[in-house]
Backbone bond lengths (Angstrom), bond angles and torsions (degrees), N, CA, C in turn:
res aa  C-N    CA-C-N  psi(-1)  N-CA   C-N-CA  omega(-1)  CA-C   N-CA-C  phi
1 M - - - 1.462 - - 1.532 110.15 -
2 R 1.379 114.60 146.78 1.458 119.06 -179.84 1.521 109.68 -77.15
3 S 1.310 116.09 131.45 1.459 120.07 179.27 1.523 110.22 -67.64
4 K 1.351 116.37 144.85 1.459 120.32 -179.26 1.523 111.43 -68.65
5 N 1.332 117.55 -22.82 1.463 120.37 -177.89 1.517 112.84 -81.52
6 I 1.338 117.79 -13.13 1.465 121.45 -178.93 1.525 108.17 -90.12
7 P 1.333 118.57 121.06 1.465 120.67 -177.80 1.518 111.02 -68.19
8 D 1.323 115.47 146.03 1.457 122.34 177.48 1.527 107.75 -88.49
9 Y 1.344 116.18 95.22 1.458 120.17 -175.53 1.525 111.57 -68.60
10 K 1.297 117.42 -32.41 1.463 119.70 179.85 1.531 111.05 -66.25
11 S 1.325 117.43 -41.66 1.465 120.37 178.76 1.531 110.63 -67.06
12 A 1.343 114.82 -40.85 1.465 117.94 178.64 1.515 111.18 -63.83
13 F 1.336 117.59 -38.66 1.463 120.90 178.57 1.523 110.84 -66.48
14 R 1.347 117.00 -40.38 1.459 119.52 179.31 1.528 110.84 -64.67
15 I 1.335 117.25 -40.83 1.477 120.36 178.33 1.529 110.34 -64.13
16 W 1.349 115.88 -45.13 1.464 119.34 178.54 1.519 111.70 -62.10
17 H 1.325 116.35 -41.16 1.460 120.53 -179.43 1.523 110.89 -67.09
18 S 1.335 117.87 -38.82 1.465 120.39 179.01 1.522 111.25 -67.68
19 H 1.339 117.12 -39.13 1.454 120.03 177.27 1.523 111.09 -65.37
20 R 1.315 115.70 -40.36 1.464 119.26 178.29 1.527 110.90 -65.15
21 L 1.322 116.71 -37.88 1.461 120.28 178.48 1.525 110.89 -66.02
22 L 1.340 117.24 -39.86 1.466 120.51 177.92 1.525 110.85 -64.28
23 W 1.332 116.68 -41.92 1.460 119.34 177.26 1.526 111.02 -62.22
24 L 1.322 116.78 -41.11 1.456 120.45 179.88 1.527 111.10 -64.46
25 I 1.319 116.69 -42.96 1.476 120.08 178.30 1.530 110.20 -63.41
26 G 1.335 116.43 -41.64 1.464 119.79 178.91 1.516 112.35 -62.87
27 I 1.343 116.92 -41.02 1.462 120.63 179.10 1.523 110.66 -65.04
28 I 1.338 116.05 -42.55 1.471 119.44 179.06 1.521 110.80 -62.67
29 L 1.323 117.50 -41.87 1.468 121.05 179.11 1.527 110.97 -63.62
30 M 1.333 117.52 -41.59 1.458 120.18 179.05 1.528 111.04 -65.23
31 I 1.331 116.74 -39.46 1.465 119.84 177.84 1.523 110.34 -63.50
32 L 1.328 116.78 -41.58 1.460 120.11 178.74 1.526 111.56 -64.62
33 V 1.325 116.16 -39.86 1.472 119.59 179.19 1.525 110.52 -62.84
34 V 1.334 116.93 -37.01 1.462 120.47 -179.49 1.526 111.27 -75.87
35 L 1.325 117.11 -41.65 1.458 120.61 -173.65 1.520 113.49 -82.80
36 A 1.326 118.21 -24.06 1.466 120.47 -177.18 1.528 112.29 -59.38
37 P 1.346 120.26 -49.74 1.478 118.06 178.10 1.522 113.24 -62.76
38 I 1.339 116.80 -35.18 1.462 119.73 178.50 1.520 110.53 -64.95
39 F 1.336 116.30 -41.85 1.461 120.00 178.93 1.532 111.10 -64.01
40 V 1.333 116.55 -43.92 1.469 120.07 -179.92 1.528 110.35 -62.75
41 M 1.327 116.81 -42.95 1.466 120.42 179.61 1.527 111.02 -63.08
42 F 1.333 116.56 -45.06 1.463 119.10 -179.96 1.526 111.15 -67.88
43 K 1.335 117.36 -37.42 1.464 120.26 179.91 1.521 111.09 -62.17
44 Y 1.330 116.38 -46.12 1.461 119.48 179.48 1.526 111.74 -66.21
45 S 1.338 116.93 -33.11 1.463 119.13 -176.92 1.522 112.55 -67.01
46 I 1.328 118.18 -25.64 1.471 121.19 179.60 1.524 111.37 -108.77
47 S 1.336 116.89 16.56 1.461 120.38 -178.26 1.522 110.53 -86.23
48 D 1.323 115.01 145.37 1.452 120.22 173.88 1.529 109.68 -87.93
49 R 1.319 117.37 177.02 1.460 121.65 -175.94 1.516 111.70 -63.85
50 S 1.334 117.75 -38.69 1.463 120.17 -178.31 1.523 112.05 -65.58
51 T 1.323 117.51 -25.59 1.458 120.96 177.97 1.518 111.63 -77.65
52 V 1.328 116.97 -35.97 1.463 121.40 -178.02 1.517 110.87 -81.14
53 V 1.328 117.32 -45.75 1.467 122.36 179.95 1.527 107.34 -97.37
54 T 1.327 115.94 95.74 1.472 120.79 -174.47 1.519 112.76 -101.24
55 G 1.321 118.45 -1.81 1.460 120.31 179.44 1.516 114.11 64.44
56 G 1.308 117.46 38.65 1.464 121.53 179.42 1.507 114.25 92.33
57 M 1.312 119.04 -11.32 1.455 122.60 177.92 1.531 110.22 -77.97
58 P 1.326 117.82 154.00 1.467 119.89 178.46 1.525 112.01 -60.35
59 I 1.320 116.25 141.08 1.462 120.81 178.78 1.526 108.81 -71.82
60 P 1.323 117.99 129.89 1.484 119.63 -176.86 1.521 111.70 -67.31
61 L 1.333 114.19 157.73 1.457 119.95 179.66 1.523 111.54 -67.97
62 W 1.335 117.11 -29.58 1.459 122.72 179.24 1.532 107.97 -134.38
63 P 1.327 118.70 144.71 1.478 120.56 -177.29 1.525 112.33 -57.76
64 Y 1.339 114.53 145.94 1.467 119.40 176.17 1.531 110.60 -64.44
65 H 1.304 115.67 -46.01 1.463 121.03 -179.08 1.529 108.90 -133.27
66 P 1.328 118.21 87.90 1.472 119.93 -178.85 1.531 111.26 -57.57
67 T 1.312 115.84 138.72 1.453 121.57 -177.42 1.525 109.79 -148.06
68 I 1.312 115.91 157.33 1.470 121.57 177.59 1.526 110.23 -113.15
69 E 1.311 117.27 21.73 1.460 119.85 -176.53 1.530 111.98 -64.78
70 Q 1.325 117.39 -28.36 1.467 119.18 177.88 1.527 110.92 -66.93
71 F 1.318 116.50 -40.75 1.465 120.13 177.76 1.530 110.81 -68.49
72 Q 1.323 116.37 -37.44 1.458 119.36 176.82 1.522 111.44 -63.93
73 G 1.339 116.14 -38.73 1.455 119.35 177.46 1.517 112.43 -65.66
74 L 1.339 116.75 -39.54 1.461 119.86 178.29 1.533 111.05 -67.83
75 A 1.335 117.02 -35.20 1.459 120.17 -179.03 1.519 112.18 -67.30
76 T 1.327 117.19 -23.91 1.462 121.26 178.78 1.530 112.65 -101.64
77 M 1.328 118.04 2.91 1.466 121.57 179.87 1.522 108.71 -88.46
78 D 1.316 116.49 114.70 1.462 120.67 -176.39 1.522 112.04 -62.23
79 T 1.334 117.53 -39.93 1.463 120.29 -178.74 1.520 111.38 -65.29
80 F 1.331 116.75 -37.02 1.465 119.45 178.93 1.520 110.63 -68.15
81 I 1.317 117.97 -42.95 1.465 120.89 -178.80 1.520 110.44 -64.86
82 S 1.337 116.98 -44.90 1.459 119.52 179.33 1.525 111.66 -64.88
83 S 1.321 116.62 -38.03 1.467 120.00 178.36 1.527 110.93 -68.07
84 A 1.325 117.60 -37.09 1.459 120.85 178.18 1.527 110.83 -63.98
85 F 1.342 116.90 -44.27 1.465 119.68 177.86 1.527 111.07 -65.41
86 A 1.335 116.53 -38.14 1.463 119.26 178.17 1.529 111.33 -64.53
87 S 1.329 117.05 -42.09 1.464 120.55 178.27 1.521 110.95 -63.58
88 M 1.327 116.88 -40.50 1.461 119.79 179.57 1.525 111.17 -65.29
89 K 1.340 116.83 -43.23 1.462 119.74 178.26 1.524 111.25 -62.37
90 V 1.331 116.23 -44.32 1.465 120.47 -179.27 1.522 110.64 -63.04
91 A 1.334 117.70 -44.77 1.466 121.01 -177.39 1.526 111.45 -65.52
92 L 1.329 117.34 -46.32 1.468 120.01 -179.47 1.526 111.50 -66.20
93 L 1.339 116.39 -39.97 1.459 119.58 178.38 1.523 110.96 -67.11
94 S 1.318 117.07 -35.54 1.468 120.27 176.23 1.518 111.27 -64.49
95 V 1.327 117.25 -39.90 1.467 120.97 177.43 1.522 110.28 -61.68
96 I 1.342 116.58 -44.75 1.462 120.12 -177.98 1.527 110.97 -64.75
97 I 1.336 116.67 -47.96 1.466 120.50 -178.03 1.525 110.58 -63.15
98 S 1.313 117.13 -44.89 1.467 120.87 -177.00 1.517 111.47 -64.71
99 L 1.335 117.43 -42.53 1.460 119.90 -179.78 1.528 111.98 -71.15
100 V 1.335 116.93 -38.24 1.463 120.04 179.95 1.521 111.09 -64.89
101 I 1.329 117.09 -36.66 1.467 120.55 179.71 1.529 111.23 -85.49
102 G 1.315 117.19 -45.42 1.453 120.72 -171.85 1.516 114.84 -74.66
103 T 1.329 118.21 -34.37 1.462 120.45 -176.78 1.532 112.61 -66.63
104 P 1.337 120.22 -51.75 1.478 118.27 176.86 1.521 112.60 -63.39
105 A 1.341 117.13 -35.07 1.465 119.27 178.64 1.526 110.97 -62.64
106 A 1.331 116.67 -44.78 1.464 120.30 179.09 1.527 110.95 -64.68
107 Y 1.326 117.20 -39.29 1.466 120.63 179.28 1.526 110.98 -63.62
108 A 1.334 116.16 -41.40 1.464 119.78 179.27 1.522 111.26 -66.79
109 L 1.329 116.91 -38.86 1.460 119.43 -179.95 1.527 112.01 -67.24
110 V 1.312 117.11 -29.67 1.462 120.73 -178.34 1.529 111.74 -86.00
111 R 1.333 117.41 -41.71 1.460 120.48 -172.78 1.529 113.40 -86.79
112 Y 1.310 118.20 -33.03 1.453 120.84 -174.90 1.521 108.77 -110.14
113 R 1.315 115.63 102.35 1.458 121.96 -178.82 1.528 110.09 -84.32
114 F 1.309 116.57 131.89 1.455 122.12 177.92 1.520 108.42 -148.41
115 P 1.323 118.76 161.07 1.474 120.89 -177.94 1.532 111.76 -60.35
116 G 1.320 114.94 135.90 1.456 120.39 178.61 1.506 114.72 82.24
117 I 1.324 117.30 13.78 1.462 119.83 -176.61 1.528 111.84 -66.23
118 M 1.337 116.91 -37.65 1.453 119.78 179.47 1.527 111.32 -70.02
119 V 1.335 116.03 -34.03 1.470 119.54 176.48 1.524 109.87 -65.21
120 L 1.329 116.33 -42.48 1.464 120.24 178.75 1.518 111.33 -64.22
121 A 1.333 117.02 -43.92 1.464 120.10 178.81 1.523 111.21 -63.09
122 T 1.331 116.10 -39.29 1.468 119.68 178.34 1.522 111.26 -65.79
123 L 1.322 117.12 -39.71 1.464 120.31 178.55 1.525 111.38 -64.79
124 L 1.331 116.52 -37.60 1.467 119.32 178.54 1.528 111.38 -64.61
125 I 1.320 115.79 -41.94 1.461 119.21 -179.67 1.528 111.15 -74.21
126 S 1.341 116.93 -31.31 1.468 120.27 -176.36 1.517 112.87 -67.30
127 V 1.329 117.87 -12.28 1.457 120.21 176.55 1.525 110.68 -58.86
128 R 1.322 117.02 -32.61 1.464 121.31 -177.65 1.521 112.45 -83.76
129 F 1.346 117.15 -0.59 1.457 119.11 176.56 1.527 111.66 -73.56
130 F 1.313 117.04 -22.24 1.456 121.25 -177.92 1.532 109.32 -88.27
131 P 1.323 118.67 141.84 1.462 120.40 177.59 1.526 111.09 -66.40
132 D 1.324 115.76 153.04 1.462 120.85 -175.73 1.529 112.21 -62.24
133 I 1.318 116.84 -34.09 1.458 119.77 -176.33 1.525 111.50 -65.56
134 V 1.349 117.93 -22.59 1.463 121.41 179.30 1.528 110.78 -72.12
135 S 1.312 117.20 -38.71 1.465 121.37 -175.73 1.519 114.17 -94.03
136 V 1.318 118.42 -8.66 1.462 119.11 -174.61 1.529 111.33 -70.07
137 V 1.337 118.56 -35.43 1.468 120.66 -177.77 1.525 112.09 -66.22
138 P 1.347 120.68 -52.17 1.472 118.45 178.25 1.525 113.32 -64.11
139 I 1.331 117.50 -33.77 1.467 119.41 179.57 1.520 110.59 -67.83
140 V 1.335 117.48 -43.48 1.461 119.96 178.72 1.522 110.98 -64.17
141 E 1.333 116.71 -40.44 1.468 119.87 178.50 1.523 111.40 -63.72
142 T 1.326 116.90 -41.58 1.469 120.46 178.02 1.515 111.51 -66.43
143 F 1.323 117.07 -42.34 1.461 120.73 -179.52 1.524 111.52 -67.64
144 M 1.328 117.82 -29.85 1.467 120.10 176.13 1.523 110.10 -65.04
145 K 1.325 117.78 -38.05 1.460 120.91 178.18 1.523 111.32 -69.69
146 L 1.330 116.45 -30.80 1.468 120.82 -179.39 1.526 112.52 -87.89
147 G 1.311 117.68 -4.32 1.463 120.56 -178.92 1.515 114.55 74.27
148 L 1.312 116.81 27.87 1.464 121.16 -177.87 1.521 113.12 -102.56
149 V 1.341 117.46 6.06 1.462 120.35 177.59 1.528 108.87 -79.13
150 N 1.346 115.84 145.04 1.468 122.94 -179.12 1.526 111.71 62.95
151 T 1.315 117.06 34.25 1.461 122.56 176.46 1.520 109.75 -132.01
152 V 1.315 115.61 151.29 1.463 120.99 177.05 1.524 110.58 -64.79
153 L 1.337 117.01 -39.31 1.454 120.78 -179.62 1.526 111.14 -63.31
154 G 1.333 117.86 -40.04 1.454 120.63 179.80 1.521 112.50 -62.55
155 V 1.328 116.81 -45.04 1.466 120.35 179.29 1.525 110.39 -66.63
156 A 1.340 116.99 -39.65 1.463 120.00 179.15 1.528 111.30 -64.71
157 M 1.327 117.08 -39.27 1.465 119.96 177.63 1.525 111.03 -66.14
158 A 1.338 116.92 -39.37 1.466 119.80 177.25 1.523 111.13 -63.90
159 H 1.320 116.64 -41.88 1.460 119.79 177.54 1.531 111.31 -66.73
160 S 1.326 116.67 -32.36 1.462 119.53 177.59 1.521 111.30 -66.51
161 L 1.339 116.88 -33.40 1.460 119.56 175.39 1.525 111.29 -61.86
162 L 1.322 116.49 -31.71 1.464 120.52 179.36 1.525 111.96 -79.59
163 S 1.313 117.07 -35.86 1.463 120.50 -170.80 1.523 114.32 -95.12
164 T 1.335 118.17 -23.86 1.465 119.87 -177.27 1.530 113.27 -59.23
165 P 1.340 120.34 -42.18 1.476 117.91 175.99 1.519 113.60 -58.25
166 Y 1.340 117.12 -37.82 1.461 119.56 176.91 1.526 111.02 -66.00
167 V 1.329 116.64 -40.23 1.465 119.82 178.75 1.517 110.44 -62.39
168 I 1.335 117.11 -42.99 1.463 120.57 178.49 1.525 110.43 -61.74
169 F 1.311 116.18 -44.40 1.468 120.17 -179.29 1.523 111.27 -62.95
170 I 1.324 117.49 -44.77 1.469 120.96 -179.92 1.521 110.81 -68.22
171 A 1.347 116.73 -44.63 1.460 119.96 -177.79 1.520 111.85 -66.95
172 M 1.335 118.49 -33.05 1.466 120.13 176.10 1.526 110.71 -60.66
173 G 1.326 116.28 -43.32 1.459 119.06 176.86 1.512 112.62 -63.43
174 V 1.348 116.73 -34.08 1.466 120.20 179.05 1.519 110.90 -69.87
175 F 1.330 117.27 -46.92 1.465 120.63 -177.21 1.531 112.02 -68.46
176 E 1.319 117.34 -28.22 1.462 119.60 177.98 1.526 112.11 -66.99
177 T 1.323 117.24 -24.71 1.471 120.67 178.47 1.521 112.80 -83.49
178 I 1.332 117.66 -10.89 1.466 121.38 -179.46 1.532 108.46 -91.55
179 P 1.311 119.19 124.13 1.477 120.39 -178.30 1.526 111.46 -60.83
180 K 1.310 115.24 141.29 1.466 120.60 177.51 1.518 111.57 -69.63
181 D 1.324 116.59 -15.84 1.472 120.08 179.34 1.526 111.77 -61.39
182 L 1.331 117.82 -29.60 1.465 119.85 178.79 1.522 110.94 -61.69
183 D 1.330 116.53 -43.47 1.464 119.77 177.63 1.522 111.16 -63.52
184 E 1.328 116.46 -45.58 1.454 120.78 -175.73 1.520 111.92 -66.75
185 Q 1.334 117.14 -40.65 1.467 119.92 179.42 1.520 111.19 -66.20
186 A 1.345 116.33 -38.78 1.463 119.03 178.12 1.518 111.30 -65.24
187 Q 1.319 117.45 -39.54 1.460 120.35 179.61 1.522 111.46 -70.80
188 I 1.326 117.43 -33.11 1.458 120.19 175.68 1.526 110.74 -63.81
189 L 1.328 116.69 -36.85 1.462 121.30 179.13 1.523 112.86 -78.51
190 G 1.328 116.88 1.86 1.462 120.14 174.97 1.507 115.41 103.18
191 A 1.304 118.86 3.56 1.463 120.88 -179.83 1.523 110.08 -79.95
192 S 1.305 115.83 142.54 1.458 120.44 176.62 1.530 109.55 -76.00
193 K 1.342 115.45 167.68 1.460 119.35 179.18 1.522 111.29 -63.95
194 L 1.327 116.53 -37.56 1.459 119.70 178.92 1.521 110.98 -67.14
195 Y 1.330 116.73 -41.33 1.473 120.32 179.29 1.523 110.78 -64.53
196 S 1.336 117.01 -46.07 1.466 119.57 -179.29 1.525 111.35 -64.91
197 F 1.344 116.49 -33.03 1.460 119.07 178.79 1.526 111.62 -71.00
198 T 1.311 117.35 -45.07 1.466 120.38 -175.11 1.524 113.38 -80.99
199 R 1.333 118.23 -32.04 1.462 121.09 -173.54 1.520 113.89 -100.68
200 I 1.320 117.80 -20.78 1.467 119.78 -175.48 1.528 111.41 -117.33
201 I 1.326 117.61 -50.48 1.460 120.89 -175.07 1.524 111.28 -74.50
202 L 1.319 117.49 -45.92 1.470 119.80 -177.10 1.528 113.23 -60.84
203 P 1.362 119.85 -43.40 1.477 117.59 176.64 1.518 113.46 -59.69
204 V 1.330 116.88 -34.63 1.460 119.59 178.33 1.522 110.61 -71.61
205 A 1.334 116.85 -36.20 1.466 121.28 -177.71 1.514 112.93 -85.46
206 L 1.328 118.33 -2.00 1.466 121.10 -174.16 1.528 114.33 -57.84
207 P 1.337 120.17 -40.29 1.476 118.21 178.62 1.519 113.02 -58.97
208 G 1.340 117.53 -44.73 1.449 119.44 178.75 1.510 112.62 -67.42
209 L 1.332 117.18 -37.87 1.460 120.73 178.20 1.526 111.04 -68.43
210 A 1.328 117.13 -31.31 1.467 119.63 175.62 1.518 110.90 -65.00
211 A 1.330 117.36 -38.91 1.463 120.51 175.63 1.525 110.68 -63.00
212 A 1.349 117.34 -39.41 1.458 120.50 176.33 1.525 111.05 -64.80
213 A 1.329 117.06 -37.78 1.464 120.28 178.61 1.525 111.29 -63.63
214 I 1.329 116.89 -40.15 1.470 120.03 177.30 1.515 110.24 -61.52
215 Y 1.322 116.57 -43.24 1.465 119.72 -179.10 1.529 110.82 -63.80
216 V 1.337 117.51 -43.87 1.467 120.90 179.96 1.524 110.15 -63.34
217 F 1.314 116.94 -41.99 1.474 119.94 179.44 1.523 110.80 -61.88
218 L 1.319 117.33 -44.48 1.466 120.32 179.04 1.524 111.26 -63.56
219 L 1.331 116.57 -42.59 1.466 119.86 -179.84 1.520 110.94 -62.70
220 S 1.327 117.66 -45.31 1.458 120.93 -178.38 1.521 111.42 -70.48
221 W 1.320 116.88 -38.25 1.466 120.16 -176.96 1.524 111.37 -65.84
222 D 1.323 117.79 -34.53 1.460 121.74 -176.49 1.527 113.59 -97.59
223 E 1.340 118.78 -7.18 1.457 120.92 -173.92 1.527 111.19 -67.81
224 F 1.324 115.73 138.82 1.467 120.35 -175.25 1.530 113.24 -121.73
225 I 1.335 118.27 -43.81 1.468 120.73 -168.45 1.525 111.29 -62.38
226 F 1.335 117.56 -53.43 1.458 120.28 -178.37 1.528 111.16 -65.74
227 A 1.333 116.49 -41.11 1.467 119.12 178.90 1.527 111.11 -63.21
228 Y 1.326 117.28 -37.92 1.465 120.52 -178.80 1.527 111.38 -65.96
229 F 1.334 117.78 -46.35 1.462 120.36 -177.51 1.524 112.05 -74.53
230 L 1.323 118.01 -32.90 1.460 119.91 -179.81 1.525 112.75 -78.26
231 L 1.320 117.34 -22.31 1.470 121.45 -178.54 1.519 112.45 -111.11
232 A 1.328 117.48 15.99 1.468 120.41 -175.22 1.524 112.85 -76.81
233 F 1.331 117.93 -12.98 1.466 120.09 -173.85 1.521 112.79 -110.20
234 G 1.327 117.67 15.79 1.450 120.29 -179.18 1.513 111.88 -148.01
235 D 1.325 115.28 -172.44 1.463 121.73 -178.37 1.518 112.81 -89.67
236 L 1.340 118.08 -13.59 1.462 120.88 -179.30 1.517 110.65 -73.38
237 S 1.345 116.69 137.08 1.467 121.85 179.80 1.515 109.45 -144.28
238 T 1.312 115.28 147.64 1.453 120.57 167.14 1.528 108.37 -92.64
239 L 1.314 116.98 171.19 1.462 119.72 -176.65 1.528 113.43 -62.82
240 P 1.336 120.59 -42.67 1.474 118.26 175.61 1.525 112.94 -60.24
241 V 1.341 117.41 -38.21 1.467 120.25 177.99 1.528 110.16 -67.71
242 L 1.320 117.06 -40.73 1.464 120.16 177.39 1.518 111.08 -63.41
243 L 1.327 116.75 -39.26 1.465 120.39 178.41 1.520 110.66 -62.38
244 Q 1.332 117.90 -37.59 1.465 120.57 177.69 1.524 110.40 -65.59
245 K 1.327 117.84 -37.66 1.458 120.64 178.02 1.528 110.85 -66.96
246 I 1.328 116.70 -38.58 1.466 119.85 179.35 1.522 110.45 -67.52
247 L 1.327 117.15 -36.07 1.468 120.35 179.72 1.521 112.34 -64.94
248 S 1.319 117.81 -19.88 1.468 120.06 -178.31 1.515 112.51 -67.33
249 W 1.331 118.38 -23.78 1.468 119.59 177.70 1.527 112.71 -109.42
250 T 1.329 117.28 23.59 1.473 124.94 170.19 1.530 111.68 49.57
251 P 1.317 118.04 70.85 1.469 120.07 178.37 1.520 111.43 -76.36
252 Q 1.325 115.45 172.14 1.457 120.61 178.07 1.529 110.12 -76.00
253 H 1.342 113.96 161.01 1.460 119.45 -175.98 1.522 112.49 -64.95
254 N 1.324 117.64 -30.92 1.464 118.53 -177.28 1.532 111.58 -67.92
255 L 1.339 117.20 -34.82 1.463 119.55 176.97 1.525 110.86 -68.67
256 L 1.320 117.44 -43.05 1.463 120.67 178.19 1.524 111.11 -63.18
257 A 1.328 116.76 -39.88 1.467 119.86 178.77 1.522 111.13 -66.42
258 A 1.331 117.27 -38.67 1.464 119.79 177.94 1.525 110.99 -63.93
259 I 1.334 117.10 -40.47 1.463 120.23 176.93 1.526 110.22 -64.13
260 S 1.324 117.21 -40.00 1.463 120.78 178.65 1.525 111.52 -62.50
261 V 1.330 116.42 -40.38 1.466 119.81 177.55 1.523 110.49 -64.00
262 M 1.334 115.92 -43.38 1.458 119.60 178.90 1.526 111.86 -65.38
263 L 1.324 116.97 -30.89 1.464 120.79 175.96 1.530 111.46 -69.77
264 S 1.329 116.97 -30.42 1.459 120.82 -175.79 1.526 112.58 -81.71
265 I 1.318 118.10 -29.85 1.461 121.23 -173.98 1.528 112.46 -61.49
266 P 1.348 121.25 -49.11 1.470 119.14 179.70 1.520 113.61 -60.65
267 V 1.332 117.38 -34.05 1.457 120.43 178.76 1.529 110.19 -64.18
268 I 1.323 116.32 -43.06 1.469 120.51 179.31 1.532 110.52 -64.22
269 I 1.331 116.78 -43.63 1.461 120.71 -179.80 1.521 110.67 -63.06
270 F 1.344 116.73 -45.89 1.469 120.34 -179.51 1.518 110.95 -62.41
271 T 1.337 117.18 -38.88 1.461 120.70 -179.70 1.523 110.98 -63.55
272 F 1.333 117.41 -43.26 1.465 119.80 178.90 1.528 111.33 -67.30
273 M 1.339 116.86 -35.72 1.466 119.28 178.13 1.518 111.19 -64.57
274 V 1.324 117.29 -42.86 1.457 120.95 -178.58 1.520 110.77 -71.60
275 Q 1.332 118.18 -32.26 1.455 120.37 177.76 1.525 111.30 -60.38
276 K 1.331 116.71 -34.27 1.459 120.03 177.46 1.528 110.17 -62.41
277 Y 1.328 117.21 -42.26 1.452 120.83 178.71 1.523 111.72 -71.18
278 M 1.322 116.98 -28.01 1.469 119.72 174.93 1.531 109.69 -62.49
279 Q 1.325 117.40 -43.06 1.458 120.35 177.80 1.519 111.66 -66.07
280 T 1.354 115.95 -40.61 1.455 120.40 177.92 1.526 111.39 -62.14
281 G 1.338 115.55 -42.54 1.462 119.69 179.01 1.502 112.65 -64.03
282 A 1.325 117.13 -38.35 1.458 120.22 179.04 1.535 110.24 -64.65
283 T 1.329 117.30 -40.38 1.471 120.94 179.41 1.528 110.98 -66.87
284 A 1.362 115.55 -42.14 1.457 119.11 179.08 1.519 110.66 -63.91
285 G 1.306 117.45 -38.50 1.468 120.67 179.07 1.505 110.89 -64.56
286 A 1.319 118.85 -37.84 1.453 121.26 179.46 1.526 110.63 -66.89
287 V 1.350 117.16 -38.17 1.452 120.44 179.28 1.519 110.99 -66.88
288 K 1.356 115.17 -41.98 1.461 118.25 178.85 1.531 110.03 -59.85
């Protein structure tokens, strides 16, 4: 008989192997869940008319005759090109405004303690507790008085109102991980508070701020409600607003998929560009 004190290595190996198999199956399922919509979107974007309009027959897994005519049509569509440039300007300007306002605010909330600081931080974050449709009417009315309707700056400022609380929240977490000794040592050596903030603290905080920049870019690039109401009285449109106009005449799925692919490409490019600066910031922080 097997002694109770001797471990059963075969049973332990079978349990470990079964757990590893379950983890592997779970990972494969998650990858499929993520990649399936991307595959469907890309498949439709290169599909010809016979693949989309099947006359009641099942849609094939792969297009009968793959084509890029939808992308060629978008590349020659003046409204799409102008809307793409407008969306890019709005997103980049929103990133700049949000970081310029949110980063010093977060630094002040973390470094300078004063009574009611947690109440103030909570109030700043609580702005995002309200749905966008509640605040869009007063913002549009105010921007109409300021002459910011139908302008890239107006939409970027509206998007900054949405994203700045998130930037403050993210940047506060970043600055809390940076020792206060860096500020004090720089000031002892004669550096001003502004110099120590811009030359010492910001390079160390750059990776976290880069993550905030990605989030702001994604929020602005995909935002629809504020862009729709602020651009409803002119010819300027962002890509989400243009997509809503195209949906009004019920286009085919391949055109919508091609637009979706074109909407995704700038986000991917911007993310890779910012990741490079995240690595640079991490190296600069280590040197400091």
